[in-house]
N, C-alpha and C positions, 0 to 999 in steps of 0.2 A: 262099536258103533258110530253108523253113518252119520249123526248130526245130535247134539244135544239141545235139548231145550230146556235153556236157564230160566227160572220163575226169578224175578225179583222186584214183586209189586209196589212196595213204599216207596223204592230210590233206584234212581239210573246211574249204570256204571259213568254214563257222560258227563253227572254232575259234579262238580269240585266239593271234596271232601271238607268238613272242618265246620259248616253251619247247616240249618235248616236240619234235615235226616240224612244227609252225608255224611259218613266216617269211613271206617273201616272197612267196613261190607261194602259201599262203592268200589276201594280200590279193591277188595277182593274178587270181584264179579269181574271188573274189567280186565284186571291181570290176569287172571285165570284164563279167560274166554281169549284172548292173547298168547297166552302161552299155550293155551290148544291149539289153536288154530297154525302159529309157528311148529308146531310139533305135527303137523298134517291134518288136524281132526276140525271139526267144523263146529260153531256153536251160533246160536240164536238166542239173544237175550231178550225176553219180554218183560218191559215196563209200563208203568202206568202214565199216560199224557196226561202231563200238567199245566200246558199252555196250548192256546191255538197255534202259535207257530213252529210247534216242534215238527220236523217231518214225521212221517208213520215209518219209515226205515232208513237207517242210517249203517250204510256199509264202512265198518271200521276200519278193518283190513280185511285180505283174503279170507275167508273162511270163519269169519266174525262181525256179525248182524247187530243191530238193534233195536227191537218193534217195539212202537209207542203203541197202545191200545187203550181203547175208551174203555172205561170203569168209573162213572160218577163222575160228580161236577169237578173242572181241574183244581180248583183251589182247596180241595178238600183236606184236612187235617188231617193226622196220623192217626190220630185218636180216633176218627170217623171211618178208617179203611176196612176196619169189618164188615160194614156195611155193604161194600162194593165186592168182596172175595169173589162171590159166586160170579157178579158179573165181568171180573176179569178172565176167571175160568172160562166162562161162555165165550170171550173175546178169543183166548189161547186157542180154545178146542176148535174154533172157525177158522183158523189161520192152519191150526195143524193137519185139519182136514183137507186143507188146499194143497197142504206142502207134506206129505205124507212120508216124508224121506228122514224126519225125525223117529226115534226109536227110542229116547231115555229122556228124562226130566230130572234138573237138578233145580231143587226149590232152596232159596235163600231167605232166612226168618221165618217165623211161626206163620203170618199171613200168607204167604209164598207156598208155605207147607199145605194148608189147608186147601190150597185152588190145586197143588199137585196132589193132593190125597185123592179129590173128587177125579182129576182128570186120568191118575193111574187107573182107576177102575174103570174110566168110561173108554179110555182108548186102549187100555193092555197095554201099559208101556211100566218099564221100572221105576221106582222113585227113588232116588236118592236126595237127602235133606242133609241141610247145615243150619244149625239154629242160629249161630252168632252170640246171642244172649238166650238165657233159659228163665222163663218167670219166678221158678222156685230157687234159683241163685241168687235173682235179684232181692227177692223175698226176704231171704236171709240175712241179705246186710241191710234191711228198711226201706227197698224199695219196692214199696207193693204192686202187683199186677194185677188186672183185673182176673175174675176164676175163670171168664169163658176162655182168656187165653192159656191156660194152665191146662183148662179141660183139653183146648185142640191142640196144644203140644203134647197131650198125653196120648190123644188117638193119634197123630202123626206119628209118633215114636212107636205104636204098635204098630205100624203097615208100612211102615217106610222100608224098604228093601235094604239099603245101606244108609247108615249115618256117618256123617263124615267130622269128627272132631276135631277140634285146632289142637288140643294137647290131651295128655292122658289125664289131666287133671278136668277135663271135659268129658272124657269117658266116664270116669268116679261118677260126677254127678247126673250123667244120662243113665246109669245103672242103677244108681242109690237114689236118685229122688224122684224117676218115671221109669223104673223097671224095665228098661231096654235090655236086650237080648245083646249078650257083648259080643257074641260072633257077628253081629250087623253093623256093628261099631269101628270103623276103621279112623285112625289116627292120621289126617292130613294136614301138618302146619301149612301156611301160609308162607309165601317168598317176601324177596325185596329185589329190587332194581337195581343191581350194584353198578349199574350203569351211571345211575344218578346217584345214588346212595354210597358215598366212597369218603374217608378222611380226606381233608383239606387243609388249607391255611385258615387259621383262625381270624388273623390279622385281615387276610383280604376279606375274608366273610363279614368281617365287622364294617369294613369302609362299605362294603354292596349295599349295607343294611344301614349304616349311620348310626352303629354303636361305639359306644367309648370304650374306655381299657379295664375298668372295674369288673368285678365277678358276674356272669350271665347265667342266672337259673332260668330255663325254658319250660314251657308248658306247652304242648300242640293236641288242639284236640276242640271236640265241642263243648260249649261253656254250656252245663246242666249240673244239677246236682250231686246225681251220680258219679263224675267225674274227679269231685273234689278240689274244683279250684282254689275255695277257700283255705283248704291246707295249705296248699303253696302260698298263697298270698302271708299267711300265718308262719308259716317257715322262714321266708324274708325277712318277717319282723322278730322270730329269733336271734337272726344271724348277728353276731357282732362284728358285720361289715359293712358299715355306712357308704363304702362305693359300690355295692352289688345290687343289681337288679332283676326283677321277674318280667320276662316277656312271655303275653299272653298271645300264643296264635290260634285266632279259633273266632267262631261266632255262636251266638244264643242259639242253642235247640230245645226243641220239644217245649212243649204248654208253659215250663217253669223257666225256661230257658232267659227270657226278658226280664224275670224278677232277679233270676240267680245274676245276670249281668250286673244289675244296678245293686246289689248287695254285694257283689264282690267290688265294685267302684267305692262304694261307702265304706267296705272295710278297708278299702287301701286309704282311705281318707283317716279312719279313725286313727290308723296306726301311724300316721302323718308320711305315708309311701305313696303319695298321689303321683309324684315325679320318679317313681323307682318302681313301680307296677305299670308297664307299657302295653296296653292293647293293640295287636295287630289284627286285621281283618283277615280272613280265611286266605290263603297263599295257594297256589297252582301246587299239585302234588310236587314234581320235580324239583319247585322253587323250596321248597321245605327245607332241602337238604343245605342249602344256605344259614337256612335259622339254625339247623342243627350245628354246623359246622363253628359257628359264633360263641355256642353255648360251652360252657363248662361242664354243667350239668342239668340233665333232663328229668322232672320230678313227674313221677304218674301216680298220684294218691288218689286212683278209683276206688270205688268200693268195690267196683267186681268189674274183670275184664276176662273174657272167653280167652281173648290170645294177647292182644295189645301190640298192635303192627307198630306203632309207635317207638316202643321200647327197643322194635327190631332195628325200624329204620335209624335210631339213634346209632345203635349199638355198629351199624355199618360205616356210619360217619366217624365210628371212634370214641364217640361220646357217652361216659360213665352214664346210668340210669340208677336212679332211688325211687323206687316204686313201692306199692302194697304189696304184702306178701299175697295175692288173691290168684284165683285163675290161673289163667296163660302165663303172667308174668311171673309164678314161680318156677314155671318152665325156662321162659327166654331171659330171666336175669341170676345170675351166676353169683349168687350172694359174697362178698368178699373179692369176686376176681374182676367183674364186669361190672357191677354195682352193687347196690344194697338194698337188700328187703326190709320193709318195714312193717312190722306184724300188727302194728296200733295204729289208730285215728290220731296220736298225739304228735302236732307239730315239732315240737321239741325235738323229736325222737328224730324227724325228717332232718331237722336243724343240725344235729348232730353229726348224720352222716353226712349231710352236704359241707359242713366244715372240716371232716376228715379228708375231703378230696381236695377240696380248694387251699388247706394249709400243708399239705403232702404232696408235690408236685410227683415225686417216684410213686406214690400211689394211683395219682390220676394218669401218671403216662402207661402202668403197668396194665392198668383198667382200660385204658383207650386201647391197647394192643390186643388184648383177651377178648375185648368186645369184639371188633373187626376180624379176628380171627374165628369167633365164636358165631357170628352173621354169615360166613360163607356158608356154613352147613344148610343154610336157608336159601332157595334160590326157586323162583316160579314155572322155570324148566323143571324141575324135580317133583314141583307140584303136580304140574300137571302129568309127568309122566305117571307117576303113582294112580293119578284120578283115573287116567285112560285104561291102567291095567284093571283098577276096580269097577270100571265100566264094561271092560270087556268080561269079567267075570260076571257081573251079575247080569249080564245078556244072555247067558248061557244056563243062567238059575230059573226054577219056576219061581212065580212072585208069592209074594207074602199076602196072605189073605187074610184080613183081619174081620171079614165077615161072618 
């Protein structure tokens, strides 16, 4: 393909992950576009303008540009974005008509998928889709999504020429829950930037960010009920380690984010942990490496995760992960070797696994080495190379017709 049109309607790859709607998807879009450009490919990422002072076009690096298009009021909440999907598609269609060197569409998340589905038929371009999260998967763990999202995802699944899955588990979800044709699903796992995320001195990292000598548990990500930060707080409370602390790096996200953040403060106070649960605002992505290196254990008690980029970044820094046994985390965390998977929501089980790591330096050291070694099989250059091969292949096929 000459140039790939990448749709990222609801969040920009230029936005710092960890707060608002910015998370692993921001990192994915930015890193995949950058890796494609370094491999000689070209991408235009389309995202919605959210402020007056944002330039229309940002040339991030040779071959990788971000275009901000007008689609609804700038301050529109994520929950209201379905109302501007067509306006977004109109703006992208106008740009593509004026720049006819684009010959493929990669849609990120269901909102972009709906726009991409329409553009595919209007422009006769192949549609590649990566959902990042799926409504029916979230519903299985109690995080209900509107029926319109389920219907939209089903429609996009039926007409995507290729669906990209982060893991084998996501392939199963697409096939079993949405009836996806397995021949049109390709596993393309994300990568990690080993120039930033690499093992380093824990004592130096702690001095840099002002942490003491006791055990450090780390949660990194957006604060919302889905991420299970409350389980992390309860886990700290269940440890027989009064010298331990929990560092929460991230900000409130989504409609329930503010209430969840307040609930976590109240929960820490109720356990007498107000001085041992440390809330840190979202950090620039590359700075997160210092927080990982400062930790003894990274906690990921999410109710669902399509991949779990934090677990991969922690592993690249040599930090064991104790995570929920869900989604892509089952692939990333090698139970008993690079960390532990917990199949329940019980904080006591998380506390038991954390205790095993904290009280046995040999286990912690072996896990650190194994995690780092495991992470080397995940690189953004490999992700980009696989995506380019898929694009070349789909470009030579007849398009799927859902009409």
